[in-house]
C-alpha positions as CSV (number, residue, x, y, z in Angstrom):
1,M,-26.7,-17.9,-33.1
2,R,-28.7,-15.8,-30.3
3,S,-25.9,-16.4,-27.9
4,L,-23.5,-15.1,-30.3
5,L,-25.4,-11.8,-30.9
6,C,-25.9,-11.4,-27.2
7,A,-22.0,-11.9,-26.7
8,A,-21.4,-9.3,-29.5
9,G,-24.0,-6.8,-28.0
10,A,-22.4,-7.2,-24.4
11,A,-19.0,-6.6,-25.9
12,G,-20.3,-3.4,-27.7
13,L,-22.0,-2.2,-24.6
14,L,-18.6,-2.7,-22.8
15,M,-16.6,-1.0,-25.5
16,S,-19.1,2.1,-25.5
17,T,-18.9,2.3,-21.8
18,A,-15.2,1.9,-21.6
19,V,-14.3,4.7,-24.2
20,A,-17.0,7.4,-23.1
21,P,-15.5,10.6,-23.9
22,A,-14.1,12.5,-21.0
23,A,-14.8,16.1,-20.0
24,A,-12.0,17.7,-21.7
25,A,-9.5,16.2,-24.4
26,E,-6.1,15.5,-23.2
27,P,-3.5,17.5,-24.9
28,D,-1.1,15.9,-27.4
29,G,2.5,15.4,-26.6
30,F,5.3,16.8,-28.7
31,R,9.1,16.5,-29.3
32,I,11.5,19.4,-28.9
33,S,13.2,19.6,-32.1
34,D,15.8,22.4,-31.4
35,H,19.2,20.7,-31.8
36,R,20.6,23.2,-29.1
37,I,18.1,21.7,-26.5
38,T,19.6,18.4,-25.7
39,E,19.4,18.7,-21.8
40,S,15.9,20.0,-21.3
41,S,15.9,20.1,-17.4
42,G,12.7,22.2,-16.6
43,L,9.3,22.7,-18.1
44,I,6.5,25.4,-17.5
45,A,3.3,26.2,-19.4
46,S,3.3,29.9,-20.5
47,R,0.3,31.9,-19.3
48,T,0.7,34.5,-21.9
49,H,1.1,32.2,-25.0
50,P,-1.2,29.6,-25.4
51,G,0.4,26.2,-26.3
52,V,4.0,27.3,-25.7
53,Y,6.3,25.8,-23.0
54,W,9.3,27.4,-21.6
55,T,12.3,25.2,-21.1
56,H,16.2,25.4,-20.8
57,N,19.3,23.2,-20.7
58,D,21.0,22.4,-17.4
59,S,24.8,22.7,-17.3
60,D,27.3,24.2,-19.8
61,D,24.7,26.0,-21.9
62,G,24.7,29.6,-20.9
63,P,22.1,32.1,-19.9
64,Y,19.4,31.0,-22.2
65,V,15.7,30.2,-21.9
66,Y,13.8,28.7,-25.0
67,A,9.9,29.0,-25.9
68,V,8.9,25.9,-27.5
69,D,5.5,25.7,-29.6
70,S,3.9,22.4,-28.6
71,R,1.9,22.2,-31.8
72,T,5.1,21.9,-33.8
73,G,8.0,21.2,-31.3
74,R,10.1,24.2,-32.8
75,T,11.6,26.8,-30.8
76,V,9.6,30.2,-31.3
77,A,11.9,32.5,-29.3
78,T,15.2,32.3,-27.5
79,V,15.7,34.6,-24.5
80,T,19.2,35.6,-23.3
81,L,19.6,36.6,-19.7
82,R,22.0,39.6,-18.8
83,G,22.8,41.0,-15.5
84,I,23.8,37.6,-13.9
85,G,26.8,35.6,-13.5
86,D,27.9,32.5,-15.4
87,P,25.0,29.8,-14.7
88,R,26.5,26.9,-13.1
89,D,23.8,24.0,-13.1
90,V,20.3,25.4,-14.1
91,E,17.8,22.6,-13.3
92,A,14.4,24.2,-12.7
93,I,11.8,26.9,-14.1
94,S,8.6,28.1,-12.8
95,L,6.2,31.0,-13.1
96,G,5.2,33.4,-10.4
97,P,1.8,35.2,-9.8
98,D,3.7,38.5,-10.7
99,G,4.1,37.3,-14.3
100,N,7.7,36.6,-13.8
101,I,9.8,33.5,-14.8
102,Y,11.9,31.9,-12.0
103,L,14.9,30.0,-13.3
104,G,16.6,27.9,-10.6
105,D,20.4,27.6,-10.9
106,I,20.3,25.0,-8.0
107,G,22.0,22.0,-9.2
108,D,25.1,20.7,-7.7
109,N,27.1,18.2,-9.7
110,L,29.7,18.1,-6.9
111,G,27.1,16.3,-4.7
112,G,25.9,19.0,-2.5
113,T,29.1,20.9,-1.6
114,W,28.5,24.4,-3.1
115,D,27.7,26.8,-0.2
116,H,25.3,29.0,-2.3
117,V,23.2,28.6,-5.5
118,W,21.1,31.1,-7.4
119,I,17.8,32.0,-8.6
120,Y,17.2,34.2,-11.7
121,R,14.0,36.1,-12.0
122,F,12.8,38.0,-15.4
123,P,9.4,39.1,-16.9
124,E,7.9,36.6,-19.1
125,P,8.2,38.1,-22.5
126,K,5.0,39.4,-24.1
127,Q,6.2,38.9,-27.6
128,L,7.8,35.6,-28.9
129,R,11.0,36.7,-30.5
130,D,14.7,36.2,-29.9
131,Q,15.7,39.0,-27.3
132,T,17.8,39.8,-24.3
133,V,16.4,40.6,-21.0
134,T,17.7,42.0,-17.7
135,A,17.1,39.2,-14.9
136,T,17.6,39.7,-11.0
137,Q,19.9,37.4,-9.3
138,F,19.1,36.1,-5.8
139,D,21.7,34.2,-3.6
140,V,20.3,31.1,-1.8
141,R,21.4,29.1,1.0
142,Y,19.6,26.1,3.1
143,D,19.2,26.2,6.8
144,D,20.7,22.9,7.2
145,G,23.7,22.9,4.8
146,P,24.3,22.6,1.0
147,R,21.9,20.5,-1.1
148,D,21.7,19.0,-4.4
149,A,18.5,20.1,-6.1
150,E,16.7,20.1,-9.3
151,A,13.1,21.3,-8.5
152,L,12.0,24.8,-7.9
153,M,8.3,25.7,-7.5
154,V,6.6,29.2,-7.1
155,H,3.4,29.1,-5.5
156,P,0.7,30.6,-7.9
157,K,-1.3,32.5,-5.2
158,T,1.2,33.5,-2.5
159,G,4.2,33.9,-4.7
160,R,6.6,32.2,-2.2
161,V,9.3,30.2,-3.7
162,Y,10.0,26.6,-3.0
163,I,12.9,24.0,-3.6
164,A,12.8,20.4,-3.3
165,S,16.2,18.7,-2.9
166,K,17.3,15.2,-3.9
167,K,17.6,12.4,-1.4
168,Q,21.1,12.7,0.3
169,G,22.4,12.6,3.9
170,G,19.0,11.8,5.6
171,G,16.7,12.2,2.7
172,G,15.0,14.8,0.4
173,A,13.0,17.6,1.8
174,L,11.0,20.7,0.8
175,Y,12.5,24.1,1.4
176,A,10.6,27.2,1.6
177,A,12.2,30.9,0.9
178,P,11.4,33.9,3.0
179,E,8.1,35.5,2.2
180,H,9.9,37.9,-0.2
181,L,13.3,37.4,-1.9
182,T,16.0,40.0,-1.5
183,T,19.0,41.0,-3.5
184,S,20.6,42.9,-0.4
185,G,21.7,39.5,1.3
186,T,21.5,35.7,1.1
187,N,18.0,34.2,1.1
188,I,17.7,31.4,3.6
189,F,15.5,28.5,2.7
190,R,14.2,26.5,5.6
191,K,13.0,23.0,5.7
192,V,9.1,22.6,5.9
193,A,8.8,18.9,5.1
194,P,10.6,15.5,4.3
195,I,10.3,14.2,0.8
196,D,11.0,10.6,0.2
197,L,11.7,10.9,-3.5
198,W,14.7,11.5,-5.6
199,V,13.1,14.7,-7.2
200,T,14.1,15.9,-10.6
201,D,11.3,18.4,-10.9
202,G,8.2,19.7,-9.5
203,S,5.3,22.0,-10.1
204,F,2.4,23.5,-8.5
205,S,-1.1,23.5,-10.1
206,P,-2.4,26.6,-11.5
207,D,-4.8,27.1,-8.5
208,G,-2.2,26.1,-6.1
209,T,-4.0,23.4,-4.4
210,R,-1.7,20.4,-5.8
211,L,1.9,20.1,-5.9
212,I,3.6,17.2,-8.1
213,L,7.1,16.0,-7.7
214,R,8.6,13.6,-10.0
215,S,11.9,11.4,-10.2
216,Y,13.6,9.6,-13.0
217,F,10.9,6.8,-12.9
218,G,7.9,7.9,-10.6
219,A,6.1,10.8,-9.1
220,R,3.9,11.6,-6.4
221,M,1.1,14.1,-6.0
222,Y,0.4,16.2,-2.9
223,A,-2.4,18.3,-1.6
224,W,-1.1,21.7,-0.8
225,Q,-2.7,22.4,2.8
226,D,-1.6,25.2,5.3
227,N,1.6,25.7,3.2
228,R,2.7,22.0,3.5
229,P,2.4,19.1,1.3
230,K,-0.1,16.1,1.9
231,D,0.6,12.9,0.2
232,L,-2.2,11.8,-2.3
233,G,-0.3,8.9,-3.9
234,S,1.8,7.9,-6.8
235,V,1.1,9.3,-10.4
236,G,1.8,7.2,-13.5
237,V,5.0,8.4,-15.4
238,P,5.8,7.7,-19.1
239,V,9.0,5.6,-19.6
240,Q,11.5,8.0,-20.8
241,Q,15.2,8.2,-21.4
242,Q,15.9,10.4,-18.5
243,G,13.0,11.7,-16.9
244,E,13.7,15.4,-15.9
245,S,10.9,17.8,-15.9
246,V,7.2,18.1,-15.2
247,C,4.6,20.6,-15.2
248,F,0.7,21.2,-15.2
249,T,-1.3,22.2,-18.3
250,P,-2.9,25.7,-17.9
251,D,-6.2,24.0,-17.0
252,G,-4.7,21.9,-14.4
253,R,-6.1,18.5,-15.8
254,T,-3.0,17.2,-17.3
255,L,0.7,16.7,-16.3
256,M,3.3,17.1,-19.1
257,F,6.4,14.9,-18.5
258,G,9.7,15.8,-20.3
259,S,13.0,14.1,-20.7
260,E,16.7,15.0,-21.5
261,G,18.2,13.9,-24.9
262,E,18.0,15.3,-28.4
263,N,14.6,15.3,-29.9
264,S,13.3,14.6,-26.5
265,P,9.6,13.8,-25.9
266,V,7.1,15.7,-23.7
267,E,4.3,13.4,-22.8
268,P,0.8,14.0,-21.3
269,V,-0.7,12.3,-18.4
270,G,-4.4,12.9,-17.5
271,L,-5.3,13.4,-13.8
272,S,-8.6,12.4,-12.2
273,G,-10.3,11.9,-8.9
274,K,-8.4,13.2,-5.8
275,Q,-5.4,14.1,-7.6
276,L,-7.0,16.9,-9.8
277,P,-6.6,20.4,-8.5
278,E,-9.6,21.7,-6.8
279,S,-10.5,24.2,-9.7
280,A,-10.6,21.3,-12.3
281,A,-12.3,18.6,-9.9
282,G,-15.8,19.9,-10.8
283,Q,-15.4,19.5,-14.5
284,E,-14.4,15.7,-14.0
285,A,-16.7,13.3,-16.1
286,D,-19.0,11.0,-14.2
287,G,-18.7,7.3,-14.3
288,S,-15.2,6.9,-15.7
289,G,-13.9,5.4,-12.4
290,K,-14.8,4.6,-8.8
291,D,-14.8,8.3,-8.1
292,G,-15.2,9.5,-11.7
293,S,-11.4,8.9,-12.3
294,G,-9.1,6.4,-13.7
295,S,-7.1,6.1,-10.5
296,T,-6.6,3.4,-7.9
297,D,-7.4,3.8,-4.3
298,D,-3.8,4.9,-3.6
299,G,-4.1,7.7,-6.1
300,S,-2.1,6.2,-8.8
301,T,-3.1,6.7,-12.3
302,L,-4.0,3.6,-14.3
303,S,-2.0,3.4,-17.6
304,P,-4.2,3.8,-20.6
305,G,-2.4,0.9,-22.4
306,L,-3.4,-1.4,-19.4
307,I,-6.8,-0.4,-19.8
308,K,-7.0,-1.1,-23.4
309,V,-5.3,-4.6,-22.9
310,G,-8.0,-5.3,-20.3
311,L,-10.8,-4.2,-22.6
312,V,-9.5,-6.3,-25.6
313,F,-9.1,-9.3,-23.2
314,V,-12.7,-9.0,-21.9
315,L,-14.0,-8.6,-25.3
316,A,-12.2,-11.8,-26.7
317,T,-13.4,-13.6,-23.8
318,V,-17.1,-12.6,-24.3
319,V,-17.0,-13.5,-28.0
320,V,-15.3,-16.8,-27.5
321,T,-17.8,-17.7,-24.9
322,G,-20.6,-17.1,-27.3
323,L,-18.9,-19.1,-30.2
324,R,-18.5,-22.0,-27.8
325,R,-22.1,-22.0,-27.0
326,V,-23.2,-21.9,-30.7
327,F,-20.9,-24.8,-31.7
328,R,-22.0,-26.8,-28.6
329,R,-25.7,-26.6,-29.7
330,K,-24.9,-27.5,-33.2
331,G,-23.0,-30.6,-32.1
């Protein structure tokens, strides 16, 4: 009997250690319930309205951006853009340090044959209500020819705009805008780094020290150093119908992954270890992994489901071993 009690005690100790509380609670996921939003292609957390995320459809929707409350999944504001042409294939959204929202009409359903694409910029509304705002339109071209792209990121410190193209004709790449966008001519985006990923979205961390790029089935985290990305490894991505969007939460500790489709889910994935932005790294709980994280050595995040399965297996093994010892002694 003593062996059984020891086994149960060891299992209890294992359980209490494995589920030790983290430094901050991971936010809940939510579903976008607006029946109009069936192709949510970009996602960004509001800086002005806590708990609100801005999103949009991609092609054939019109000049609309939606504010979605993550607590209910409901749309709390619809913003209509004026002063621009008819959107063609809007794929990405980002927030700049100037308080403006940047919308990337950068997709190319013709496989990278349009000779130019557009970026729209407008102030993030201070009030959450249906409204029409005037947007500024910028013409964009790439220095190495037309590209199909779905990821636009504005650096939260410098304000420089970046676009990540999909892999095509030699691979994907990260392109940088001129220091300041202009409406008086074409803005030429120049290649700064190759990206070996079929990128569907990307986002800078709030402090600008990390860059996340996702594809349909995977994602990679990069440290942002000297205006270039340094690969930190893969990030676990939820299984989704069509993985399209990703952004950081305002504290930088969690990624929110979105998908296309009606009633589409937005799911959180917590960060840890070297993948945490520098401003969030000091808040990390001690003892939850090799470097205070739940990450593997290559930077990929362990699935919470796998951790639970492993915990149950170890617990069952300990208890069964204790029972065997008890019955062996009785026999």
